[in-house]
N, C-alpha and C positions, 0 to 999 in steps of 0.2 A: 458440450466443450468443456475441456478443463480448466477451470477459473483461475487456476495457478497461470497458465499460458496466458489467459486474457489480460490479467493484470500485469504481466511480464511484458506483454506488447505494449501496454499503456506507459508502463515505465519507460520503455525504448522510446517511444514516440515523444513522449514528455521531454527525455533526455536531449533527443534531437533536435525538438522545438527549441530549447534552451542554447542550442550550440555546444553542447558539451560531450565529452568522450568518454567510452565506457573507462578509461583509465582515471579519469577525474573523479567520477562516482566511487569506482573501486577505492580509491585514495583516500576520499573521505569517509568510506566506510571500514577502513584499515584491512581492506582485502586484497587479494592479488586480483589482476585483471583477469584471468582465467576462472576465478571464484564468481566476480560479479558477470561475467559473460554469461555462466551456467544460470544465473538469475535471470537475466533478459532474455535466455533461449528457454526458460521454464522448466530446466532440468533439476532446480534447486527449489525446493519448497520454501515459500517464504514464511517467515515469523514475522508476528504482529511488530516486534522490536524493530526487525530490519526493514518492515514496511515504513514504518513511522521516521525511522532515519533518513530513509530515501525519499518519503514526502518531504522532511525538513529540508534536504539537500536541493531538491528539485523547488522547494518553495509552493508545494501545492498539497492541500488538504488530503488526507487519505481517502475520504470521499472521492474525490475527482478521479484518483487513481484506480478506486473501484468503481466508479461510474455510478454512485448512487447519490440519491437526493435525501436532503436529511430527514425527511416526511419518512423515507423508508427505513430510519433505524429505530431501534427500540431497546430500551434498558430493562433487563429482567434479572435481579439478583447476580450481578456480574457476569451474564451472558450478555454480550453486545450481539444483536442480530443485524447484521449488516447489510445483507440482501438476500432477497427470495426469487428464486428462477423454477423454472420448470422441472428441474432435477431436485429440487429440495431446497432449504433452506442453509447458509453458512452461517456457522457460529464462531465467534471467537471468544476465548474465556480471557478477559482483561481485569487488573486490578481497578479499583475506583479511582485511584491517581493516572493510570493510563487512560481509563473512559474521558476524564474530565479533560486530559491534553488531547486526545481525539477529537472531543466535542469542539473544544476551544480552537483547535486547528481547523477544524471544518466550517466556523462561523468565520475566521479571518480571511478565508479563500473566497468569500462570495462576492 
């Protein structure tokens, strides 16, 4: 299955559990409601920056939205391996600062 759609589904579920509307998240991201709707429907590929902002707004670590355990992460020369699955490995290229923010956010959510 498309990982973007899986993450989009988790974002929608987390938003609904918090009692927020799409327009609330869209406004916080400075997007139109239609643009945010495309994110939740898996029609827009998420960037690491948008994913991180959504995690901040929902007050959930990125690892929760990606459904990964901290033990499944690996830092290798700015290639942050987030998850491994049957269809291959998902990589995000992040700066050292972004990596540090992601790890700190993950530890806060425990």
